[in-house]
N, C-alpha and C positions, 0 to 999 in steps of 0.2 A: 428906211433903208432897210437892206435883206439882212436873215439873220447871218452871222459872221462866224459864232464859234457858240457853244454851249456858256460862255460866257456872259451872250447878250440875254437869255432867263436863267441862270443861277449866281447865285451869292460866292458859294461853296463854291465852286468849279476855281479850277486855277489857284485857290492859297495855299499853302503848308498846312495841310491839318496838325502836324507836332509841332513847330514850331508857336503855332498861336493859341496853343493848350498850355497855358501857368501849370492849373491843379494838373493835368499830366505830369508834367516835368516835376512837381514838386513831388508829384507820390512816388515817383520812379526813384527819385534821389531819397526819398526816407528808404524806400525799403531796396534798392538796388544801387546804391551811391552810382545813378546813370552810367553805367559799367556797359551798357550798351546805344547808341546813339542811332536815332529814329529818323534822321533828318532826312534822310532817301527818301526814306519811305512814306515821311508825311508828305515828302512833293510826290511822290508816285500816288499815292491816293487818291490826293487832292485834284488828280490831272487824268487818268489813263485809267483807273479806276473807277473815278468817280463817272467819265462818259461813258465807259464800256456795261456798266451797272446800270445807267440808267438806260440803253440804248437797248439793252435785252429785256428789262420790260417792257418797252416800249413797245418794241418793234422785233424782238429775234429771240424768242423763248423759245426752250429745247425740243426735241419733237424725236417720235420714237420710230424709226425704220426695223420691223419683223423680218423685212424677206430680205436676200441680197439679191442681185440678178441674174444668177443662176438658179436660182430659186430656195435656196440654203436658209435657215432661222438662224437671225444674226442677232436680233433684237437688239441695236444700236443705236445710240440716244447719241443726235447731233447736237454740238452747241456753239455759240457762235466761235467762230475763230478768234476772233479778240476778244474772247473772253479765256479763251485757253493759253492764250499769251499771257495776261495779267496772271492767271495761275501759276505758267510753272517761272515769273519772273520772280512770284511773292513765296514760293516756293528754292527755287535755285538761287537769284539774285539776293532777297531780304533774309531771305533762311527763318522765316514765319514758323513754324513746325520745327524747326532744328534748335529752337532756343532752350527747350530744359531738357534737351539729349545733349547740344555740345554747346561753351560760352554761354550759357544764361542760365534762365530763370522760368518756372510758369510765369511771373511775372511781366517775363518780355514776350514772351506769346502771343500773352491777352491783350499784350498795349497793342502789337499787331493787328488783334480781332478788333478790339476797339477804333485805330484809324483808318482800317478797312471800312466800318460800318455797314456795307451792304451786308444782309444778313443770309443770303443765299452764297453769296463769294465765301463769305463766313463759314458758313456750313456745310462747305467742300473742306474746307481747311480742318473744321472740325471732327469730322465723321473720318477725315483721314488721319490728325492725331490720336485720335482716340486707339483706331488700330491699334496703331505703331505701338503706344503707349501700353497696350492688354501685350501683344507682340512681346515687347521689348522688357515687361515686369515677370510675365507669366508664360510664356514661348520658350520651346526647346528647339534647340540645334537648327537647322534650316529654316524653320517658322518662325523663329525668333528674328533669326537675322534678313527675314523681309522687311521690317523695321526699318532700316535703313533707307529702301528706295522712297518709303512713305514720308520721310523729314529731308529729303533729295541730299544724301550723301551718299547713295548707292550707284549702282549701274544704270538706273534709269530711274526717271519719275514714276511715282505711282500713286492711286487712288484708293482710299479706303471707304468703306460704313460698317456703320453698326443697324443691323434691323432686327429687332427684338418685339414692334407690336404686330399685335394681331388682329382680323377686324370683330373677332370673337372678345376683347377682352378689355384693349386699347391699354390704357396704364396698367391694367390688373395682370401685371407677368405670369400671374401663377396660371390663368388658365391655358395659356398657351397651348398648342396642339399641334406642333411640328415636331414629329417623331426621329428619332436616329437611330441606326442598326450597323453594329460593329462590324466592322469587315475584317482588320487584323488592327494591330496593336496602333494607337491613337491617331488611324483612319476609317471614319463612318461613313455611311448615305445618309441624308436628310432628305424628309419627305413633307411638305407642311404649304403655308402661305402667309405672305408676310404684306400688310395691309400699308405702312408708312413706310417706305424705303427710299428716304434720301440718295441720292448717287445711284440709282440705278441705269444701269447702261454705261456709267464711266468706272466705277470702281474695277479697280483691278484684282481687289481681294475685302470679303465683308466678313465683320464680326457676325453669327446669327448664334440666338438663342433657340435652345432644342430641349427637350426632354426623351430620356432610354423608356426603352415600353415595359420596363417595370420600374423606374425611377420612383422616387417620392411623389404625393401628390403638394401643387402649390408648388408656387414659388424655389422654395427649398427644392425641390426635383428637376430643377434647370440647370445644363450646363451650358460650356460655352462653344463656340465653334469657331473655326477660319475657315470660310466659302471662297476659292478663289473661280476667277470668273469662267475660264476653262478648267476640264477636268485634264486628269492625265494621258487620256490621249487627244487631247488640243479641241475635244469637241466642248459646245455651251454647255456651261454646267449647270443653267438654272432660265427660267422662261422670262419675262417680263410683260404681263399682260395687257398694262395698259401706263401711261402720267398723266397724273390729276391736275386737273386745272384751280389752279391757282389764287387766292387774291396778291397775296405777294412773295419771297422770295423765289422768284422766277430766272434767278442764275442755278439754282438748283436743281435738277430734274428729281420729281418725286413719285417712285410708281410702286407698283404690285408687283409681286413678286413669284412667282410658282417653281420652289422645289419638289422636283421629282428625281428621285434616287442621286441628289444632288452630291457630290463628293466633296470633305467636311471632314476637317483636323483638328482633334481635341485640342483645346485652351488650357492649364493647369490641369485641377482637380478634375475628376467629372461631378464633384458631388459642392466645389464651390463657385458653381455656376455663378449663381445671383449674387457673389460676394464682388465679383469679378464687372459682371454688370450694373452693380449700384454706381462703381468706383468707377467706373468711365462714362455713367450720369452725372458725375460728380465735376468731370474734367468739361460734357457737354454745360451744363449748369452752368458754372463758371464759363462760358462762354459765351453762355446766354445772358448772363447778367453784363460783361463787360461791349457782347452785340449791340445790348437795349442802350447803353451809354452812349454807345458809336454811333444809333441814328439818332437818338436824342441830339447830340451834340452837329450832327450833321443839319438837322434841322431849326438847331437857335443856330449856327454860320448862316442859313439861308436866312432866318427872321432877322438878325441884326444889321446886315447887309441888305436887307431889304429897307426897314426900318431908317438905317442913314441916308439912302438914296430917294424914297419915297416921299414928295412934298403932297401936304394936304390942307388945305383954309388958308394956307397964304404960310405955310414953314414945316421943317422935317418932319414927319412922324416921329421919332426917337424924344424930339423935342416934350411930347404934349406927357403927364405925368403917369395918365392911363399905361402910355404903352412901357414908360418908365419901369411901370407897377408889372407888366409882364416880362418883358425880357429880365428882372431881377431876380423874379418867380422861377422862370425857368434856368438861371445858370445856380439860383441857389442848390435848385433838386439834384441837378445836376453833380453839383461838386460833394452833392451829402452820397449820392448814389454811387460816386467813385470812390469816395474817402472808405465805404461800406462792402464795394467789389475787391479792393484793393488789400482791403484788411481778411477774407476770405480764400482769398488769392496766398495770402501770405501765410496762413494756418494750412491750407494744403501744401505747399511745397515744403513745409515742417513737417508734415505726416507721409508724403510720398512711399517711403520705404517699407511704411508700416502694410502685413499682410494679416489675412484670418488667424484669428479672430478682432485683430486689429489694437492697436494702442487709443488710450485715450485721445491723443491729438486732434486723430484722423476721425475720431467722432465729433469732436470738437468744430474741426474743419468742415464735416458734413454739415453738422448743426445752424452755422455759418452763411455755409452755401446754398439753403432752404432759404433763409432767411433774406439771403441779399440778390439771390433769384426772382424773387417774391415782389421785393421793393423797389430793385432797377427797372424791371418789366412793364411797376405800376407808374414808375415816374418818365419812363419811352413815350408812352402813351397819351402822358397829360402833357406834357413837352411838345412834339408834334402836333397833338392837335391845338395849343395855343401858337403855336409856329401858323400853323394854317390859315388860323383864323387872322394873323397880324397880315396875309397875302391878302385878304378881303375875298372878293370872289375869284380872282384868281388863282385861288389856295386850293382853288376846289378843280383846275381844269386840271387835266393829264398833258397836256404838252409843256407844264411844269412841273420841275422837279419836287416843290414841298410835300404836293399830295402825297407822293408815294411813302418819304419817310413816315406819313402817318397808318398808311397802309400797312409797311414793314414792320412798322411797330406791332401792331396790333397780333403778331404769330410772340412775340416774347411772352404774355403771358403765358399761352398754351405748350409749345415747346417744351421737349424734355419735361413734361410733367405741369399740369396746371397749375394754378395756386391753394388750389385743396388739395391736391397731391403732394405739394411739398409743406404746406401743413398739413398735414399729419405726416409723412416722413418726418418733421421737424418735432411733432409731440413724440416719434415714437424714439428717436433719438435722445430725447429727454428722459422717457421709462424706462424703457432698456437700458439706454449707458447711460445716462446721469450725464450730458451733455453741458448739458447750465449750472451743473458745477465747476465747470471751467470756462465756463463763459463768464460767469461771475467773479472770479477770482485775477482771470485776465483782465475785466472790466477796470476792478481797483486798481491792478499795475496802471491802464493806461489812463486814470484819473488823475495817480499822483504827479505823471510826464505832461499833465495840461496846461496850456495858455493860463486858463481862469479857472484855479482847483475849484471856487469858491459855488462857480456855476454849473463843473462838472460832479461835483460833490452831491448838490442836491439832483441831478440826474442819475446818477448812480443810486442814491437814497427811492427815487422815481422805480426805478429799475428792479430794485430787491423786493418794494411792494408789490410791484406786479407781479413779480414774480411767485411771491409767497401767497397769492391771491389767485394765479394761474393753480399754483402745485395742489392747493385745498379743494380744488375742484373733483368732480366724480370725471370718472372716464367720458361718459356720456356726456356732458357739458365742456370739457375739458377739448373733445371736437368739438362741439358748436362752436368754441368760441378760440380754438388756435389760430384764426386766419387773424382776427381781430388781436392777440397773443402776439404775433408773429410781427403782423404791422407796427403796432408798439414799441416791443422791444429792440425792431432793428432801427426805428427813427429816433430811440432814445438813444442807443449805440453811435449813428450817423452823428448825431450831434455833438457825441463826444469826439467820436474818432474827428471831426473837422476843426476842435477847439484842440486836441491831440497835434495834428498838423501845424496848428498858427504856433505851436512852441517848437515842433521837430524841424519849420522849416523858418521861423522867426519872422512871418509875414504875418502881421495882425489882423490883416484882413479876414482869415479865415476863424479868427473868433466872431467876429461880426456875422460871418457868414454862417456859422454853425447856432448862433443864436436867433437868426434867420430862420433860419431850419428849423431848428427847436420853436418859434414860435409858429410856424406854418403848420408843418405837420404833430408837432403833439400838444401845443394848447390850442389848435385851429383857429390862432386868429390871421387876421390881415398883416402883409408885412410892415415894417415901417419904413416910413421914407429917411431917410441918410444921407448926409452931406458925401456919402462913401461910394455910391450907388454905380458913377460913373466910374469908378473904378475896376467895383466887381462884374461888371457890365464889359467893359472893353479889355483890363488887363487881365482877367482872370482867363474869360472866353469868346475876348473878341477879337478884333480883325484891325 
């Protein structure tokens, strides 16, 4: 029979991705008391968004048009019309970017990123809300008011972007060479080159890092500017040299931008640019964590549907113990990552009013963000790889959605700072800001609010011993082991948080998931076969 719809090749398409996700609803109840209902968004992302992102990746990627028919430089990026439609729906109708500013919290916004799953679409929303966040918190006058269009409550929908990376430095922002010349109070001209400019060609306004000619050396010399797409005379304000050809994230155009006396407006204080940039990176790193988990959940739904429907050697694939083990490992991993990510989001939510030089709550939120970004990226890569294998040979064919989720997952350890950068930034938050002291205090509280206190107290003692060992290392040795420390500490925290969720939600299955996660990631042992496996696979993450 001919292909009737995407349902013939996808097991995740057509599902309400909110309704089937019990861990998501339990975490939202814990942190927000389910103030906002995501049922309609869950339906939309499981249908229109899912199909659009699949089509864009397969055959409708963004294209750069440099010249108009009249011979004028326009540097316009064409994106699929259906993608434009879903972006407007996500901003206006579903209010994904509106939540932190209006009738919701960051938990609600990041829930939207998780449910969307597609990292290209999510990236467009993330760089837009990053821009809104900086304008709302540090902008003044007309500059500040532009944040409203970026969250969908202004006169028109606008998209934002964050352009910090340059070819000579990558994550080393201190070697940025983009320079500024002041032309009037608050107004500047920027000249330089930005190498990974996501949103190029569709962004109405962009956040750009740059230095003054007589500014400090290194990252402390950076200031943050708002650069409109068009200058005050209505002409193109910068040039897009090319779009990158990428393995994934094809819903978002990523280009190289040349700034040539581009009009720009200072945001906040000239001397505090690096602090605003790091805050904005916290916003996107949390988005990376939730997006990575959204990718993993999509892959899991595909794999579970396939295992339930596919027959081999006389019975359904899901009846085989090894398949049960794979699905259980995937679900346990996703739930551990979700518990960790929402905890990091909660601490960020509590610290959003903090400004430089910042409170201890903000530094703790940063510490958790680095941990969550790393672990969720590793989980996403692992889960999507298992999902591809479950599909067998067809899992490697680009005509089926499952292979795309693994490709998309592979960007999550790289975007917004690689795993090495996250580990080093975490180390900095410990050495200079003592964020680990707040972490241990919080951990002791979480233990007392857990389902199995004897179990979580053992984990807490493990965390203390690990911290003592790490704190006793030289700086050189601490850097060498920082990624291992991050991973171990994060896995202990995830196990405790899952057990805490068992207490908060009244669902004892999370106690079992907590212990399975601990066994898998801390003890490095095989999962234990349990008679509750079907409830974990189906009720928690199932169809």
